[in-house]
C-alpha positions, 0 to 999 in steps of 0.5 A, spaced: 814 187 549 820 190 553 825 190 548 830 188 553 836 188 548 836 195 545 839 197 551 842 191 555 849 190 558 851 183 556 857 180 559 862 176 555 864 169 559 870 166 555 868 159 558 875 156 559 878 162 562 873 164 567 872 160 572 874 153 574 869 149 578 872 142 578 880 144 579 882 141 572 885 148 570 880 149 565 874 154 566 867 150 566 860 151 566 860 149 574 865 155 575 860 159 571 854 158 575 858 158 582 860 166 579 853 168 577 852 172 583 858 176 581 855 177 574 849 180 577 852 184 583 856 187 577 850 189 574 849 186 567 843 184 564 845 178 560 851 173 560 854 170 553 857 164 553 863 162 548 862 155 545 862 149 550 859 143 545 863 137 544 869 139 540 877 136 539 878 144 541 883 145 535 880 152 535 878 152 543 871 150 541 869 154 535 870 147 531 864 143 533 863 136 533 856 135 536 852 142 537 847 138 542 851 136 547 857 139 552 864 137 552 866 133 558 871 138 559 866 143 560 861 139 564 854 136 562 848 138 559 845 138 566 850 143 568 848 147 562 841 147 564 842 148 571 846 154 569 841 157 565 836 156 571 840 159 576 841 165 572 834 166 571 833 166 578 838 172 579 835 176 573 840 174 568 839 172 561 843 167 557 846 167 550 850 162 547 854 161 541 852 158 534 857 156 529 854 155 522 860 157 517 863 150 519 864 144 523 869 140 526 873 135 522 871 130 527 863 132 526 859 125 524 857 129 518 865 130 515 867 123 517 861 121 512 864 126 507 871 123 508 868 116 506 865 119 500 858 119 503 854 126 503 859 130 501 854 135 498 853 138 505 860 141 505 864 144 499 868 139 495 871 140 488 876 137 484 881 143 484 882 149 489 881 156 487 886 161 490 882 163 496 886 163 503 885 161 510 884 166 515 889 162 519 894 163 514 895 159 508 891 155 502 884 155 504 883 148 501 886 141 503 886 135 499 883 128 501 885 121 500 881 120 493 884 127 490 878 132 492 879 138 496 875 141 501 874 148 503 876 151 510 876 159 511 879 157 518 883 152 520 884 145 516 880 142 522 874 146 521 871 144 514 866 150 511 859 147 510 855 148 504 849 153 505 846 151 499 844 145 501 837 144 504 839 139 509 844 144 512 839 149 513 834 145 516 839 142 521 841 149 524 834 151 524 833 144 529 839 146 533 837 153 534 830 150 537 834 145 541 837 150 545 831 155 545 827 149 548 832 148 553 831 156 555 837 160 552 835 167 550 838 167 544 844 166 540 851 170 538 852 168 531 859 166 529 862 169 523 855 171 521 857 174 514 860 168 512 856 161 510 854 163 503 859 163 498 859 166 491 857 161 485 862 158 481 867 160 487 871 164 482 878 166 484 880 172 488 885 174 484 890 177 489 893 174 495 892 177 502 885 177 501 884 173 507 881 178 513 876 177 518 875 184 518 877 190 514 875 195 509 876 191 503 870 187 500 872 179 501 870 174 496 867 169 501 864 174 506 858 179 506 854 176 500 847 178 500 845 170 500 847 170 508 841 175 509 836 169 507 839 165 512 838 170 518 831 172 516 829 164 517 832 164 523 829 170 526 822 167 524 825 161 529 827 166 534 820 170 534 816 163 534 818 163 542 816 167 547 820 172 551 824 176 546 830 171 544 835 175 540 840 173 535 847 177 535 851 177 529 859 177 529 859 180 522 864 184 519 862 189 513 866 193 509 861 199 511 857 201 516 851 201 511 852 194 509 853 192 517 846 195 518 843 190 513 844 184 518 839 188 523 833 190 519 827 189 522 826 182 519 833 179 521 838 179 527 837 184 533 844 186 534 851 186 530 857 187 534 860 194 532 867 193 530 868 200 527 868 202 534 872 197 537 878 198 532 877 206 533 883 210 535 884 214 542 882 220 538 876 225 539 875 226 532 875 219 530 871 216 535 865 222 534 865 220 527 864 212 528 859 214 534 855 218 529 856 213 523 854 207 528 848 211 531 845 213 524 846 207 520 843 202 526 837 208 526 836 207 519 833 200 520 830 201 527 836 197 530 840 199 536 847 200 536 852 196 540 859 198 543 864 193 545 871 195 547 874 188 547 873 181 546 876 174 545 879 175 538 882 182 539 888 185 544 885 188 550 884 195 550 888 197 556 894 195 552 891 198 545 890 204 548 896 204 551 894 205 559 889 203 564 887 211 565 885 211 557 881 204 558 877 207 564 875 213 561 873 209 554 869 205 559 865 211 561 864 214 554 862 207 552 857 206 557 854 212 557 852 211 549 845 209 547 844 202 545 847 196 548 854 194 551 858 188 551 863 187 557 868 182 556 870 178 562 876 182 566 875 189 562 872 191 569 878 189 572 882 193 568 886 187 565 891 188 560 893 184 554 899 178 556 904 179 551 910 175 554 906 168 555 912 163 553 911 160 546 910 153 549 903 154 552 900 158 546 895 154 543 891 159 538 891 156 531 891 164 528 899 164 530 900 160 524 899 166 520 903 171 524 906 170 532 904 177 533 897 176 531 895 170 536 890 171 541 892 167 547 894 173 551 887 176 551 885 169 554 888 168 560 884 166 565 881 171 570 884 172 577 879 171 582 884 172 588 891 175 590 893 168 589 889 167 582 884 162 585 886 157 580 890 150 580 894 150 575 890 154 570 891 152 562 894 159 561 899 162 566 896 168 570 901 173 571 904 174 578 903 182 577 895 181 577 895 180 584 892 187 585 888 186 579 884 181 582 877 181 584 879 179 591 884 186 591 879 190 588 872 188 591 870 194 595 876 198 594 874 205 592 876 208 586 878 201 583 876 199 576 871 193 578 867 199 583 868 204 577 864 199 572 859 197 578 857 204 579 857 205 571 853 199 570 848 201 575 847 209 573 847 207 566 840 204 567 837 211 568 840 214 562 834 215 556 834 217 549 838 220 544 845 223 544 846 231 543 853 233 542 856 239 546 861 244 544 867 242 547 875 244 547 879 240 541 881 233 543 875 232 547 868 229 547 862 232 551 854 229 550 848 229 554 843 224 554 837 228 558 840 231 564 846 226 564 853 229 561 859 225 559 865 229 558 871 225 555 878 229 555 882 224 550 888 229 550 895 229 554 893 236 558 887 237 563 881 241 561 876 245 565 869 242 562 865 247 566 859 243 567 855 246 572 852 239 576 852 233 580 858 229 579 856 222 579 862 218 577 869 219 574 874 215 571 880 220 575 880 227 576 875 230 572 878 234 566 885 230 567 888 228 561 885 221 559 879 221 563 872 221 563 866 224 568 859 223 568 854 229 571 847 230 572 845 237 570 838 241 572 833 241 566 834 247 562 841 248 565 
């Protein structure tokens, strides 16, 4: 058992925005396959692909109409198999999304339910309760015969009834379908969802619909979800090669989150507490300590993530590229597994000025400022973008942030990530904090030292060792550096 996933670097590919293989302006599986050598050269261990299944795309593929086929927008099942096989040839593992909380309203099961057949697969009732949708408005929609169905997200995403044995059996079959095709595991969308409280009691308050937050939500993080994850772990363990499950789970506390990665449940859970920590030394240290302690309490690795397809890119959240580069070295030095969102290795910022007419995210219904289109703008491969009529416009200012512009350029963010991903493979063992000036973080892992200055003023860390890598001038404001020191120094 190699436990490859315990310290893996996993690259998130948002398929429709990564690379376009057929020239229609939308990324696809052929495009991903063509760019696998880039990912292997970057130094990651695995690739996570967002949904590419048959879908009407009301929520960009997270509204699945057929879990066992590829949407023609992205290619074919043969393209998926070829991608998996070629990735293995390059030493990359492949993780795919599974979306178990809901289906598309165009899924054959829901179409049957609308005809009054097998409604027990979904959640229908004669009267709605007061639950709200994550995307805004009531979480219930009425159908022609007067009943209402539950959708915690868009009305085109009806929630499945996980008290139904047929639903549970269907998803175990879906897992086996993709495992048989060769995938190495699954990122479980809304892994803290699925199970609803008996009787569907009212929440009793408005503003309850939050995907993430520290307040308990009546329809998320119920104890019953763990029975599902234990069943899925048994499926994963029945296959060779250490297939894994990764929970997109939010819980009010780190202790609740650790329950998802107990030894008989999933292998990893995204660390949103770290992602949302501000650029502040004390707060980051507290989150790091809490994350490591709670993950260790159940024998799991912690995970570290700075951006993904649902949040503003961290260049923008932190306020500068300098901070983002420093955050990258901090994150890549921590013990555990790290996730890299496509484009962060280029230093891409959030696009905040997309024309309203091109924005398509259903989450914007709740709040125009919360739309996720800005972090999903296609990746710039060349100075001219490398896309023909991309589905979202690529800023002209990204020319010098493109792969072409940064490839081989000393000091570029791309080369910083390549060097860091290569060097982190040498890091072993736990983290030991070192004394450091206020507003800074310094820790060691064996002979390796990471020092981060989160203040606006320069700092002399006084590290006596070989400088391996730096996000800027070592000790400068908003910078980070790695050293290798002699044992005992």
